[in-house]
Each structure stands twice: as C-alpha cells, then as structure tokens.
C-alpha positions as CSV (number, residue, x, y, z in Angstrom):
1,M,100.5,76.8,58.2
2,R,97.6,77.1,60.7
3,E,94.2,77.8,59.2
4,T,93.3,81.0,61.1
5,I,90.9,82.8,58.7
6,L,87.6,81.6,57.3
7,Q,86.6,83.6,54.2
8,F,83.1,83.7,52.7
9,G,83.7,84.7,49.1
10,A,85.9,83.1,46.5
11,G,85.7,86.0,44.0
12,K,88.6,88.0,42.6
13,F,88.2,91.0,44.9
14,L,89.2,89.3,48.2
15,R,91.9,87.3,46.5
16,A,93.5,90.4,45.1
17,F,92.8,92.5,48.3
18,F,92.8,91.0,51.8
19,D,94.3,87.6,50.8
20,R,97.2,89.5,49.2
21,F,97.8,91.4,52.4
22,V,97.8,88.2,54.4
23,H,100.4,86.7,52.0
24,H,102.6,89.8,52.3
25,A,102.4,89.7,56.1
26,N,103.3,86.0,56.3
27,E,106.2,86.6,54.0
28,A,107.4,89.3,56.4
29,G,107.3,86.8,59.3
30,Q,104.1,87.9,61.0
31,D,102.7,84.4,61.1
32,V,99.2,85.5,60.4
33,G,98.2,82.0,59.2
34,G,96.3,80.6,56.3
35,I,92.9,81.2,54.7
36,V,90.1,78.7,54.1
37,V,87.9,80.0,51.3
38,V,84.2,79.2,51.1
39,Q,82.6,79.4,47.6
40,S,78.8,80.0,47.9
41,T,78.0,80.7,44.2
42,P,78.3,78.4,41.2
43,G,81.6,78.1,39.4
44,E,85.0,76.4,39.3
45,R,86.9,78.8,41.5
46,A,87.3,76.4,44.5
47,S,88.5,73.6,42.2
48,S,91.0,75.9,40.5
49,L,92.3,77.2,43.8
50,N,92.7,73.7,45.2
51,Q,94.6,72.5,42.1
52,A,97.0,75.4,41.9
53,D,100.1,76.2,43.9
54,G,98.7,79.6,44.9
55,Y,97.6,82.1,42.3
56,R,99.0,85.1,40.6
57,I,98.0,88.8,40.7
58,L,99.1,91.1,37.9
59,V,99.5,94.5,39.6
60,R,99.7,97.4,37.1
61,G,99.0,101.0,36.9
62,Y,100.3,104.3,38.4
63,E,102.1,104.2,41.7
64,D,103.6,107.4,43.1
65,G,103.3,108.9,39.6
66,Q,105.2,106.1,37.9
67,L,103.7,103.4,35.7
68,V,104.4,100.0,37.2
69,E,103.6,96.4,36.2
70,R,104.5,93.4,38.4
71,L,103.4,89.8,39.0
72,E,102.8,88.6,42.5
73,Q,102.5,85.0,43.6
74,I,100.0,84.6,46.4
75,R,100.0,81.6,48.7
76,S,97.8,82.6,51.6
77,V,94.8,80.4,50.6
78,R,95.3,77.0,52.1
79,R,92.2,75.4,50.6
80,A,88.8,76.1,49.2
81,L,85.4,74.6,50.1
82,V,82.1,74.6,48.2
83,A,79.3,75.5,50.6
84,T,76.6,73.4,48.8
85,Q,78.8,70.3,49.0
86,Q,81.1,70.7,52.0
87,W,79.1,72.7,54.6
88,S,80.0,70.2,57.3
89,E,83.6,71.0,56.7
90,V,82.9,74.7,57.1
91,L,81.2,74.1,60.4
92,K,84.1,72.0,61.6
93,L,86.3,75.0,61.3
94,A,84.3,76.7,64.0
95,D,85.6,74.0,66.3
96,S,89.2,74.9,65.6
97,P,91.2,76.7,68.3
98,D,93.3,78.2,65.5
99,L,90.5,80.1,63.9
100,R,90.6,83.8,64.7
101,V,88.9,85.8,61.9
102,I,86.0,85.5,59.5
103,V,86.1,87.6,56.4
104,S,83.3,88.1,53.9
105,N,82.5,89.8,50.6
106,A,78.9,89.6,49.5
107,T,76.7,91.7,47.4
108,E,74.5,94.4,49.0
109,A,71.6,92.1,48.4
110,G,73.3,89.6,50.6
111,Y,72.8,91.9,53.6
112,A,69.4,90.5,54.4
113,V,67.8,87.6,56.3
114,D,66.2,84.9,54.2
115,A,63.0,83.6,55.8
116,S,63.6,80.1,54.3
117,D,66.9,79.6,56.1
118,Q,66.7,77.2,59.1
119,L,69.2,76.3,61.8
120,S,69.4,72.8,60.1
121,S,70.0,74.2,56.6
122,A,73.2,72.8,55.1
123,P,74.0,75.4,53.9
124,P,71.6,78.3,54.5
125,K,71.2,80.7,51.7
126,S,72.0,84.1,53.2
127,L,75.3,85.3,54.6
128,P,73.8,86.3,58.0
129,A,72.4,82.7,58.4
130,K,75.8,81.2,57.4
131,L,77.6,83.3,59.9
132,T,75.0,82.6,62.6
133,Q,75.5,78.8,62.2
134,V,79.3,79.1,62.4
135,L,79.2,81.4,65.4
136,Y,76.7,79.3,67.2
137,R,78.8,76.2,66.6
138,R,81.8,78.2,68.0
139,Y,79.8,79.3,71.0
140,Q,78.7,75.7,71.8
141,A,82.3,74.6,71.6
142,K,83.2,77.2,74.3
143,L,86.0,78.5,72.2
144,P,87.2,82.2,72.1
145,P,85.1,84.7,70.2
146,L,86.0,85.6,66.7
147,T,86.9,88.8,64.8
148,M,84.5,89.7,62.0
149,L,85.8,91.6,58.9
150,P,83.0,92.1,56.4
151,C,84.6,93.6,53.2
152,E,81.5,94.8,51.5
153,L,81.4,98.4,50.3
154,I,78.4,99.2,52.5
155,E,78.5,102.1,55.0
156,R,78.9,100.8,58.6
157,N,79.1,97.3,57.2
158,A,80.1,95.4,60.3
159,E,77.4,97.1,62.4
160,K,74.7,96.2,59.8
161,L,75.9,92.6,59.5
162,R,76.0,92.2,63.3
163,T,72.4,93.4,63.5
164,L,71.4,90.8,60.9
165,V,73.1,88.0,62.7
166,I,71.3,88.9,65.9
167,E,68.0,89.1,64.0
168,Q,68.7,85.6,62.6
169,A,69.6,84.3,66.0
170,K,66.3,85.6,67.3
171,N,64.4,84.1,64.4
172,W,65.9,80.7,65.3
173,S,65.2,81.2,69.1
174,L,68.8,80.8,69.9
175,P,69.8,81.5,73.6
176,E,70.0,85.1,74.8
177,A,73.4,84.4,76.1
178,F,74.6,83.5,72.6
179,Q,73.2,86.7,71.3
180,T,75.1,88.7,74.0
181,W,78.3,86.8,73.1
182,V,77.8,87.7,69.4
183,R,77.1,91.3,70.2
184,A,79.6,92.0,73.0
185,D,82.4,89.4,72.8
186,C,82.9,88.9,69.1
187,V,84.8,91.8,67.5
188,W,83.0,93.5,64.5
189,L,85.3,95.6,62.5
190,T,83.6,98.4,60.5
191,N,85.7,99.3,57.6
192,L,86.1,100.8,54.1
193,V,87.6,98.8,51.2
194,D,89.0,100.4,48.1
195,C,90.8,98.8,45.2
196,I,89.9,98.2,41.6
197,V,90.2,94.5,40.7
198,T,89.6,93.1,37.2
199,N,90.0,90.0,35.1
200,P,93.0,89.9,32.8
201,P,92.2,90.5,29.1
202,A,90.5,87.5,27.6
203,D,93.1,87.3,24.8
204,S,96.0,87.4,27.2
205,A,98.4,84.4,26.9
206,Q,98.9,84.6,30.7
207,A,95.2,84.4,31.3
208,K,94.7,81.5,29.0
209,S,97.4,79.5,30.7
210,D,96.4,80.5,34.3
211,P,92.6,80.6,35.0
212,T,93.2,81.8,38.6
213,M,95.2,84.9,37.6
214,I,93.6,88.3,38.3
215,C,94.6,92.0,37.8
216,A,94.6,94.8,40.4
217,E,95.6,98.4,40.4
218,P,98.6,99.4,42.7
219,Y,96.3,101.5,44.9
220,A,94.6,99.7,47.8
221,L,93.2,100.8,51.2
222,L,91.6,98.9,54.0
223,A,90.6,101.5,56.6
224,I,89.3,99.9,59.8
225,E,87.6,101.7,62.7
226,K,89.1,100.8,66.0
227,P,86.4,98.9,68.1
228,K,85.5,100.8,71.2
229,G,86.4,99.0,74.4
230,Q,87.8,95.9,72.6
231,E,91.3,94.8,71.4
232,A,91.6,93.9,67.8
233,S,94.6,92.8,65.7
234,L,94.8,91.4,62.2
235,L,98.1,92.1,60.5
236,T,100.5,94.9,59.6
237,S,100.3,96.2,56.1
238,P,101.1,99.4,54.2
239,Y,97.5,99.1,52.8
240,L,95.8,98.8,56.2
241,L,94.9,101.9,58.3
242,W,93.4,101.8,61.8
243,T,91.3,104.9,62.5
244,D,89.0,106.2,65.2
245,D,86.4,107.0,62.6
246,V,86.1,105.3,59.2
247,T,83.4,107.8,58.1
248,P,85.7,110.4,56.5
249,Y,87.4,107.7,54.4
250,F,84.0,106.4,53.2
251,L,83.0,110.0,52.5
252,R,86.0,110.9,50.4
253,K,85.8,107.7,48.3
254,V,82.0,108.0,47.6
255,R,82.2,111.8,46.9
256,M,85.4,111.9,45.0
257,L,86.1,108.6,43.2
258,N,82.5,107.4,42.9
259,G,81.1,110.9,42.4
260,L,83.4,111.6,39.5
261,H,82.6,108.3,37.9
262,T,78.9,109.2,38.0
263,A,79.5,112.8,36.8
264,M,81.6,111.8,33.9
265,T,79.1,109.1,32.9
266,A,76.2,111.6,33.0
267,K,78.1,114.2,30.8
268,Y,80.2,112.1,28.5
269,F,78.4,108.8,27.9
270,P,75.7,110.5,25.8
271,Q,78.6,112.0,23.8
272,G,79.8,108.6,22.7
273,F,82.7,108.0,25.2
274,K,82.9,104.4,26.2
275,T,85.4,104.2,29.1
276,V,86.7,106.2,32.0
277,R,90.2,106.3,30.4
278,Q,88.8,107.7,27.2
279,V,87.3,110.6,29.2
280,V,90.4,111.5,31.1
281,E,92.5,111.3,27.9
282,D,90.3,113.8,26.2
283,K,91.8,117.3,26.8
284,S,88.5,119.1,27.1
285,A,86.8,116.4,29.2
286,A,89.8,116.2,31.5
287,K,89.8,119.9,32.1
288,W,86.1,119.9,33.0
289,L,86.4,116.8,35.3
290,R,89.5,118.1,37.1
291,G,87.7,121.4,37.6
292,M,84.9,119.6,39.3
293,L,87.2,117.5,41.4
294,F,89.6,120.2,42.7
295,E,87.3,123.3,42.7
296,E,83.9,121.8,43.7
297,I,84.3,118.5,45.4
298,V,87.5,118.8,47.3
299,P,86.5,122.1,49.1
300,T,83.4,120.5,50.6
301,I,85.2,117.6,52.3
302,A,88.8,119.0,52.9
303,Y,87.9,120.0,56.4
304,R,86.4,116.6,57.3
305,A,88.9,114.1,56.0
306,D,92.7,113.8,56.0
307,D,94.9,113.8,52.9
308,V,92.1,114.9,50.6
309,A,94.4,116.6,48.0
310,E,96.7,113.5,47.9
311,F,93.7,111.3,47.5
312,A,92.4,113.5,44.6
313,D,95.8,113.0,42.9
314,Q,95.5,109.3,43.4
315,V,92.0,109.2,42.0
316,W,93.3,110.9,38.9
317,D,96.1,108.4,38.5
318,R,93.6,105.5,38.9
319,F,91.4,107.0,36.2
320,R,94.2,107.2,33.7
321,N,95.5,103.7,34.4
322,P,96.1,102.4,30.8
323,F,95.5,98.8,31.9
324,T,92.0,99.3,33.3
325,E,89.0,99.4,30.9
326,H,86.2,100.7,33.2
327,K,83.1,100.9,31.0
328,L,80.8,103.9,31.4
329,S,77.9,101.7,30.5
330,D,78.6,99.7,33.7
331,I,78.7,102.9,35.8
332,M,75.3,103.8,34.4
333,L,73.5,101.1,36.4
334,H,71.2,102.7,39.0
335,H,72.3,106.1,37.6
336,E,69.7,108.4,39.2
337,E,70.3,106.8,42.7
338,K,74.0,107.3,42.3
339,I,73.5,111.0,41.5
340,R,71.3,111.4,44.6
341,V,73.9,109.7,46.9
342,R,77.2,110.7,45.3
343,L,76.7,114.2,43.9
344,K,73.6,115.9,45.3
345,P,75.1,116.2,48.9
346,T,78.2,117.8,47.5
347,F,76.2,120.3,45.5
348,E,74.1,121.2,48.5
349,E,77.1,121.5,50.8
350,Y,79.0,123.7,48.3
351,V,76.0,126.1,48.2
352,K,75.9,126.2,52.0
353,L,79.6,126.8,52.3
354,F,80.1,129.4,49.5
355,G,76.7,130.9,48.9
356,K,76.7,130.0,45.2
357,E,76.1,127.0,43.0
358,P,79.0,124.9,41.6
359,R,78.5,125.3,37.8
360,R,79.8,121.9,36.8
361,L,77.9,120.0,39.4
362,K,74.8,121.9,38.6
363,E,74.9,120.5,35.0
364,I,74.5,117.0,36.5
365,V,72.4,117.6,39.6
366,Q,70.1,120.2,38.2
367,P,70.2,119.7,34.4
368,E,68.3,122.2,32.2
369,P,65.0,120.7,30.8
C-alpha cells in the first residue's frame, strides 16, 4: 500500500476518527493509501502501533436510536515514527511522489510559533515549524503541492495554521516564491471535527490484552469547507461532508453540544452530579436540560444551520450513551470562558429574536447574586 498520508499526532482521536475513515475507504476499494503517523510527545504509542497488526476500535453507543456495540479492526496506519528520534525519516516523506495529504491534531496551544525553532532543528518544537520544514523540503524537490487537513477543534483551523506557517517561513527568511506556493498552491481544508473518543475501561480484559485499543461513539462528522478556486479530494465516507461554509456546523456543535455540557455543569455539578450521563438519567435534570436545548438554543440557530432538530436528537443520544463516562469535573476547566463563548451569545440572540429572556439560560449566564 502506498504511503499517501503524513499524520502529525499519534493520539487516540485521529486513530478513531480520520484513520478509521481511511480504512473504510480502502476496504471499499477507493485506494486512498496508507498513513505514516508521527508521534511528537512522549509515550509508547509509536512502538505499539509498529508491533501490532493494526489496532481495534470498540464502537458503542446509540445509533439511529438503537444501542450498538461493535469491534472494528483498523489497518490504515502503515508505520509510526518518533519525531525526536526519526525526524530525517519524516523529511524523507516530503520527497515521495506518493504523498498527497498532511493531517494533524495538536492542542490549541500548538497553534503558535516558537521563537526557539530553527530551520535546522531536528525536530522543531511547534507544529507550524514542523509543517514548514516538510513543505519547504517538498517545494525544493519540485513535487506537487499537498493538501492540508488540520483536525483541531479550532474555528477556521486551516486558515489559522496556514497563517502560522507563512509567519514561520518569514521568520526563517525562506523565499517569497515558497511562501506563495504554500499560500496559493497547497490546499488548506478548513473543517469541523466531531466525535467523542475515549480509552476503554482500565479494568477491561480487552484493554489489558490490547494496549492499542480505543473506544469511540457511533456518531462522527468531518465537515470540510470546499476550497475556493481549488480542487480537493480525500475519500468518500458517510462521515465526511463537503460544504460551501463550515461555520454553521461549527456553530451548532459549540452552541448545542458544548453549550449544554457547560450549562449542565454549571447547574448540576454543585448539586453533586459527577457525569453527563448521571444528569440526563435524572428525570428533573433531563427535563430542564431538554427544555433549554429545544426551547432556547435550537430556535436561535435553526435558521442558520441545516438539520438542527436532527442534530439535537443526536446530541441527546450521545449524552445518554451508557458506555461514556464524561466527567463534569473535566468540563469545568476554563468554565467562565466557556460560558462566555458557548452560552452568552445564545442568550443575547434569543433576547434579540423574541424580546424576552430565556429563563433557563438566564440561570447560567446571569445568575442571581
């Protein structure tokens, strides 16, 4: 199998998300090719991937209203490299005519240029610097430009990453022609990723016997904005949606899924609830939460996004997944900022649309002293 995809990130999310889509496409005869994974953080993930014959994903949760549980064997990853030990091997991939796509999944903190990175660093610390080195090697080899698919949950992710790569190229005084090639010839796919991926329970016999196994919910969406004036192709998948504007999909996820997470944490974490599932299984709490979802959040975005009611039903199924233990204490991180981004705009738009305050949202956005 040709190595057509270079992936920065060996964590469980990409392996249960994009790498799974690639496997499905190859199995369907699409000849997408194989993935070379680059591990940039400490750990044994690369070693485990290289020693195993693929890895397994336990997919379980509600799908079309029915509880499902299935095990999928994934063989799209051809090999894994450790950046700190095998950076020269990573750069060699830039010289391969077979390479077509670069995928990434970094933290939000990774979307920054590190002043200590040099063109000679092997490897550089930041994601933008790593990409700049690979792309410059590709440019020097006079090979076709690449398609960039950054899978970070950051609004306008590809545009922001492209800006950082150009900034890095300028810092390194790389040729203007290369910067133009990066900006205009390489394809940068702005997208939204959505899937809950977790580790299997620590006491699971399957997890003990297979350290590479991960768990994922049945729901998954990769919404990609069609690049203007450029052709782009990846693969065909029921989880992949090409759209003229990815903003509505980002909006409905942040306002509905993430917004409800924040709202339930604000209201029910102080009452002793520990997980999302505990909240939705409580009759009174579920009534309050569904009222917020369908009566206060959905009306503010229904005219701006497609399939909002269907997505709301999917959100509820995802919340009540009996196999996912999503801790409210984890959602509490950066709580005030999450209220400002996820709930306050909904509150303000509801008032503007209907001339009154949404009573449930008001409890969270404007709590009584």
